[in-house]
C-alpha positions as CSV (number, residue, x, y, z in Angstrom):
1,M,0.0,0.0,0.0
2,T,1.2,3.5,-0.7
3,K,0.7,6.3,1.6
4,K,-0.9,9.4,0.2
5,E,1.0,12.6,0.9
6,T,-1.2,15.1,2.6
7,K,-0.6,18.8,2.3
8,S,-0.2,20.6,5.5
9,K,-3.0,23.1,6.2
10,E,-1.2,24.8,8.9
11,I,-1.3,28.6,8.8
12,P,2.2,30.2,8.6
13,W,1.6,32.5,11.6
14,F,5.3,33.5,11.9
15,G,5.4,34.8,8.3
16,I,2.1,36.6,8.7
17,G,3.5,38.2,11.9
18,V,6.6,39.4,10.1
19,I,4.7,40.9,7.2
20,A,2.2,42.6,9.6
21,T,5.1,44.0,11.6
22,C,6.9,45.3,8.6
23,C,3.8,47.2,7.5
24,H,2.4,48.4,10.8
25,V,5.3,49.2,13.1
26,P,6.4,52.3,11.0
27,L,2.9,53.7,11.3
28,M,2.6,53.2,15.1
29,P,4.3,56.6,16.0
30,L,1.8,58.4,13.8
31,L,-1.0,56.5,15.5
32,Y,0.1,57.8,18.8
33,A,0.8,61.3,17.5
34,I,4.5,61.0,18.0
35,G,6.3,62.5,15.0
36,G,8.3,65.4,13.9
37,A,11.9,65.9,14.7
38,W,13.3,62.4,14.8
39,I,12.3,61.9,11.1
40,S,14.9,64.5,10.1
41,S,17.6,62.2,11.4
42,L,16.7,59.7,8.6
43,A,18.2,62.2,6.1
44,T,21.7,61.1,7.3
45,T,21.1,57.7,5.6
46,Q,21.1,59.5,2.2
47,T,24.9,59.0,2.1
48,F,24.4,55.2,2.2
49,R,21.8,55.2,-0.5
50,F,24.1,53.4,-3.0
51,L,24.6,50.5,-0.5
52,F,20.8,49.8,-0.6
53,I,20.6,49.7,-4.4
54,I,23.1,46.8,-4.7
55,P,20.9,44.2,-3.0
56,I,17.8,45.6,-4.8
57,L,19.4,45.1,-8.2
58,L,20.6,41.7,-7.1
59,Y,17.1,40.6,-6.1
60,I,15.6,42.0,-9.3
61,G,18.3,40.0,-11.3
62,L,17.5,36.8,-9.4
63,G,13.8,37.3,-10.1
64,Y,14.5,37.8,-13.8
65,R,16.6,34.6,-13.8
66,K,13.9,32.7,-12.1
67,L,11.2,33.9,-14.5
68,Y,12.9,34.0,-17.9
69,L,16.0,31.8,-18.0
70,P,15.1,28.2,-19.0
71,L,15.3,25.5,-16.5
72,N,15.9,21.8,-17.3
73,I,12.4,20.7,-16.2
74,S,10.6,17.8,-17.8
75,K,7.3,18.7,-19.5
76,E,5.7,15.7,-17.9
77,D,6.4,17.0,-14.4
78,P,3.0,17.9,-12.8
79,S,4.6,20.6,-10.7
80,C,5.4,22.8,-13.7
81,I,3.7,26.2,-13.6
82,P,1.0,26.8,-16.2
83,D,1.6,29.6,-18.8
84,G,-1.1,31.8,-17.5
85,V,0.4,31.9,-14.1
86,K,3.8,32.5,-15.5
87,Q,2.6,35.5,-17.5
88,K,1.0,37.0,-14.4
89,Q,4.2,36.5,-12.5
90,R,6.2,38.2,-15.2
91,M,3.8,41.1,-15.4
92,L,3.9,41.6,-11.6
93,F,7.7,41.3,-11.8
94,W,8.0,44.1,-14.3
95,V,5.5,46.4,-12.6
96,S,7.1,46.0,-9.2
97,S,10.6,46.4,-10.7
98,L,9.7,49.6,-12.5
99,L,8.0,51.0,-9.3
100,I,11.1,50.1,-7.2
101,I,13.5,51.8,-9.7
102,L,11.1,54.8,-10.1
103,I,11.0,55.3,-6.3
104,W,14.8,55.0,-6.1
105,I,15.2,57.6,-8.8
106,L,12.7,60.1,-7.4
107,A,13.8,59.7,-3.7
């Protein structure tokens, strides 16, 4: 007899917590009306701006490699991604890459 593999239906609470923290923690000072002067200290990070663009370009390049460069995957493999999903991923990749580069240029 063969055992059927069951997919885990556990909810990734740690990942959800990290994402929520990333989005909500920067807004907490505004929620409690704490603001103003400390934000001006962030202007000192402008000199290190070029250090942040290196990992951004690296990750954009890795995303391009994952989406466009051919992999040696068998066509009979059921885990292959359908073309419609791949096109949506590619569109999302280009939109997000352009937004990231646009934000970096305008900042």
